[in-house]
Each structure stands twice: as structure tokens, then as C-alpha cells.
BAFI-3210 file (N, C-alpha, C; in Angstrom, 3 decimals, decimal comma, padded with zeros to 6 digits):
// residues 88
n [1|2|3|4|5|6|7|8|9|10|11|12|13|14|15|16|17|18|19|20|21|22|23|24|25|26|27|28|29|30|31|32|33|34|35|36|37|38|39|40|41|42|43|44|45|46|47|48|49|50|51|52|53|54|55|56|57|58|59|60|61|62|63|64|65|66|67|68|69|70|71|72|73|74|75|76|77|78|79|80|81|82|83|84|85|86|87|88]
n.u [001,590|002,453|000,903|003,193|004,800|005,957|005,017|006,973|009,150|008,980|009,146|011,897|012,790|012,336|013,881|016,514|017,375|016,525|018,576|021,143|021,178|021,386|023,957|025,125|024,397|025,975|028,824|029,352|029,573|031,346|033,464|033,454|034,806|038,127|038,674|038,236|037,764|035,619|033,213|030,066|027,570|024,316|021,488|017,232|014,540|010,860|007,966|005,309|002,846|003,085|005,255|008,307|009,213|011,383|015,241|017,895|021,764|023,432|023,939|024,924|024,399|021,349|021,210|021,872|019,665|017,595|017,950|018,614|014,872|013,580|014,091|013,589|010,671|009,653|009,966|008,356|005,446|005,910|006,300|003,511|002,090|002,183|001,889|-001,303|-001,642|-001,241|-002,014|-004,893]
n.v [-049,069|-045,932|-043,663|-041,165|-041,616|-043,283|-041,263|-039,966|-041,823|-041,902|-039,499|-038,828|-040,840|-040,328|-038,100|-039,001|-040,641|-038,655|-036,685|-039,294|-038,829|-036,389|-036,351|-038,832|-037,027|-035,230|-036,181|-037,326|-034,907|-034,035|-036,590|-035,278|-033,455|-035,016|-035,990|-038,558|-040,247|-042,827|-046,059|-046,463|-047,464|-048,081|-049,310|-049,319|-050,124|-050,401|-050,346|-052,632|-052,515|-055,832|-056,286|-055,968|-054,265|-053,909|-051,595|-051,667|-050,702|-052,305|-056,577|-057,589|-055,116|-055,387|-057,932|-057,459|-055,733|-057,047|-059,179|-057,581|-056,324|-059,281|-059,023|-056,931|-057,605|-060,540|-059,482|-057,738|-058,939|-060,883|-058,609|-057,631|-059,528|-060,755|-057,880|-058,186|-060,207|-059,366|-056,822|-057,566]
n.w [-040,875|-040,487|-041,628|-041,879|-041,752|-043,975|-046,221|-045,357|-046,040|-049,151|-050,161|-049,490|-050,986|-053,546|-053,299|-052,953|-055,618|-057,419|-056,920|-057,282|-059,927|-061,021|-060,333|-062,134|-064,676|-064,270|-063,617|-065,536|-067,784|-066,627|-067,269|-070,085|-070,573|-070,768|-073,954|-074,318|-076,510|-077,289|-077,112|-076,864|-075,433|-074,355|-072,906|-072,490|-070,612|-071,009|-067,472|-068,464|-066,705|-066,122|-068,213|-069,576|-071,573|-074,069|-074,684|-076,814|-077,371|-077,712|-077,277|-075,268|-073,521|-073,820|-072,809|-070,205|-069,726|-069,509|-067,180|-065,421|-065,356|-065,495|-062,690|-061,543|-062,284|-060,962|-058,283|-058,405|-058,361|-056,390|-054,557|-054,043|-053,940|-050,929|-049,549|-050,228|-049,465|-046,209|-045,814|-046,555]
ca.u [002,559|001,735|001,295|003,425|006,334|005,015|005,319|008,808|010,154|008,690|010,132|013,454|013,414|012,540|014,586|017,806|017,436|016,279|020,081|022,230|020,247|021,642|025,038|025,624|024,588|027,305|029,978|029,188|029,927|033,146|034,384|033,326|035,272|038,864|038,012|038,791|036,761|035,533|031,944|029,000|026,770|023,150|019,986|016,348|013,063|009,409|007,536|003,866|002,428|004,428|005,331|009,135|009,905|013,266|015,852|019,599|022,560|024,364|022,811|025,255|022,995|020,205|020,604|021,736|018,836|016,501|018,509|017,266|013,613|013,142|014,081|012,167|009,027|009,130|010,226|006,649|004,738|006,176|005,459|001,966|001,193|002,738|001,406|-002,587|-001,690|-000,879|-003,365|-005,681]
ca.v [-047,330|-044,247|-042,312|-039,810|-042,975|-043,790|-040,332|-039,800|-042,222|-041,796|-038,310|-039,560|-041,592|-039,317|-037,117|-039,607|-041,131|-036,693|-037,152|-040,087|-038,441|-035,763|-036,807|-039,144|-035,779|-034,062|-036,735|-037,739|-033,786|-034,196|-037,422|-035,563|-032,954|-035,807|-036,116|-039,543|-041,246|-044,676|-046,925|-046,124|-048,456|-048,039|-049,747|-048,937|-051,102|-049,878|-052,193|-051,950|-054,180|-057,201|-056,339|-055,297|-053,692|-053,181|-051,396|-051,217|-050,533|-054,001|-057,332|-057,027|-053,642|-055,863|-059,534|-057,546|-054,436|-058,375|-059,403|-056,224|-056,571|-059,778|-059,491|-056,306|-057,916|-060,865|-058,281|-056,777|-059,753|-060,963|-057,603|-057,619|-061,059|-060,006|-056,580|-058,452|-061,072|-058,420|-056,068|-057,160]
ca.w [-040,625|-040,086|-042,797|-041,423|-041,662|-045,261|-047,151|-045,506|-046,545|-050,293|-050,080|-049,314|-052,886|-054,661|-053,604|-053,244|-057,030|-058,163|-056,377|-057,676|-061,139|-060,668|-059,746|-063,454|-065,623|-063,776|-064,007|-067,404|-068,025|-067,205|-067,606|-071,761|-071,184|-070,557|-074,562|-074,384|-077,697|-075,925|-077,922|-076,167|-075,020|-073,617|-073,055|-071,168|-070,766|-069,889|-067,771|-068,616|-065,891|-065,610|-069,500|-069,498|-073,385|-073,773|-076,136|-076,224|-078,596|-078,554|-077,629|-074,106|-072,708|-073,474|-072,433|-069,046|-068,970|-069,787|-066,496|-064,423|-064,957|-065,391|-061,210|-061,377|-062,525|-060,033|-057,035|-058,351|-057,843|-055,167|-053,128|-055,019|-052,913|-049,724|-049,440|-050,086|-047,429|-045,004|-045,525|-047,730]
c.u [001,504|001,408|001,978|004,624|006,341|005,580|006,217|009,436|009,497|009,042|011,623|013,987|012,796|013,274|016,142|017,820|017,030|018,869|021,125|022,044|021,570|023,608|025,955|025,017|025,864|028,824|030,285|029,948|031,197|033,872|034,473|034,615|037,664|039,430|038,191|037,047|036,550|033,535|030,458|028,084|025,484|021,866|019,012|015,347|012,463|008,947|006,159|003,540|003,391|004,596|006,414|008,795|011,155|014,221|016,846|020,614|023,267|023,536|023,416|024,578|021,900|020,137|020,779|020,426|017,712|016,946|017,373|016,024|012,812|013,169|013,072|010,334|008,762|009,641|008,662|005,933|004,433|005,843|004,350|001,321|001,110|001,443|-000,806|-002,607|-001,692|-001,790|-004,846|-006,698]
c.v [-047,084|-043,708|-041,539|-040,673|-043,277|-041,643|-039,626|-040,081|-042,225|-040,717|-038,534|-040,210|-040,245|-038,774|-037,607|-040,336|-039,430|-036,713|-037,471|-039,434|-037,575|-035,605|-037,895|-038,259|-035,357|-035,467|-037,072|-035,917|-034,041|-035,025|-036,899|-034,409|-033,995|-036,210|-037,019|-040,488|-043,073|-045,095|-046,536|-047,490|-047,897|-049,008|-049,532|-050,663|-049,775|-051,215|-051,440|-052,717|-055,342|-057,299|-055,789|-054,938|-052,955|-053,736|-051,305|-051,216|-051,753|-055,146|-057,780|-056,100|-054,432|-056,988|-057,997|-056,609|-055,518|-058,938|-058,826|-056,862|-057,591|-060,000|-058,476|-056,374|-058,806|-059,862|-058,176|-057,145|-060,461|-059,851|-057,771|-059,142|-060,899|-058,918|-057,535|-059,289|-060,483|-057,746|-055,686|-058,609]
c.w [-040,894|-041,854|-043,428|-042,071|-043,854|-046,372|-046,478|-046,421|-048,719|-050,350|-050,552|-050,514|-053,246|-054,858|-053,784|-054,779|-057,650|-058,091|-057,011|-059,328|-061,957|-061,141|-061,182|-063,948|-065,200|-064,253|-065,026|-068,343|-067,973|-067,548|-069,614|-071,353|-071,786|-072,360|-075,028|-075,560|-076,933|-077,176|-076,280|-076,428|-073,967|-073,943|-071,479|-071,376|-069,838|-069,255|-067,082|-068,287|-065,923|-067,192|-069,836|-071,790|-073,779|-074,705|-075,893|-077,570|-079,093|-077,775|-075,935|-073,238|-072,856|-072,968|-070,381|-068,406|-069,241|-068,386|-065,088|-065,077|-065,570|-063,631|-060,533|-061,705|-061,100|-058,691|-056,980|-058,000|-056,796|-053,634|-053,030|-053,708|-051,495|-048,921|-049,727|-049,030|-046,606|-045,075|-046,452|-046,771]
res [x|x|x|x|x|x|x|x|x|x|x|x|x|x|x|x|x|x|x|x|x|x|x|x|x|x|x|x|x|x|x|x|x|x|x|x|x|x|x|x|x|x|x|x|x|x|x|x|x|x|x|x|x|x|x|x|x|x|x|x|x|x|x|x|x|x|x|x|x|x|x|x|x|x|x|x|x|x|x|x|x|x|x|x|x|x|x|x]
***
């Protein structure tokens, strides 16, 4: 791949991610005006190398984040092996 193509794809993905985060914040802000009380659930993962550190507010959120982080780590390892086989 050319350097220009990789730069364009990376920049595009950066702006798409930023736009999605901005839209999510705006939607949450607008949803807050409805005044509905509800249970807030959430979770997250910090992936350091192949080891995910997972946290969450309830068991269901942690299970979902755990599955997603395992998929991410497997995908990362597969892409690393493929990349080294193609370009290494």
C-alpha cells in the first residue's frame, strides 16, 4: 500500500471516530432533557498489549466488555501474524 493511502485511511478513521463520539455525547445530552430516571450501566476496557483490564458497573456490562475485548485481542494477534507474513 502506498503511504498516501494509509495516511488517508488513518485520517478518515480518526475523523469518523471523533464524529461518532460527538454524536453520542449530543444524543446523551438531548436524552437528559426528557427527565426520565433510569438505571445507568457501563463499562470499559484498557488493553495493554494482549492483556485487557476490564471494569464495569454490573455483571452484564462486564460480560459484554469481556467478550468484546477478547475478540479485539484475537483480532489483533491474527492481524499481527498476517502482517508479519505478508510484509516480514
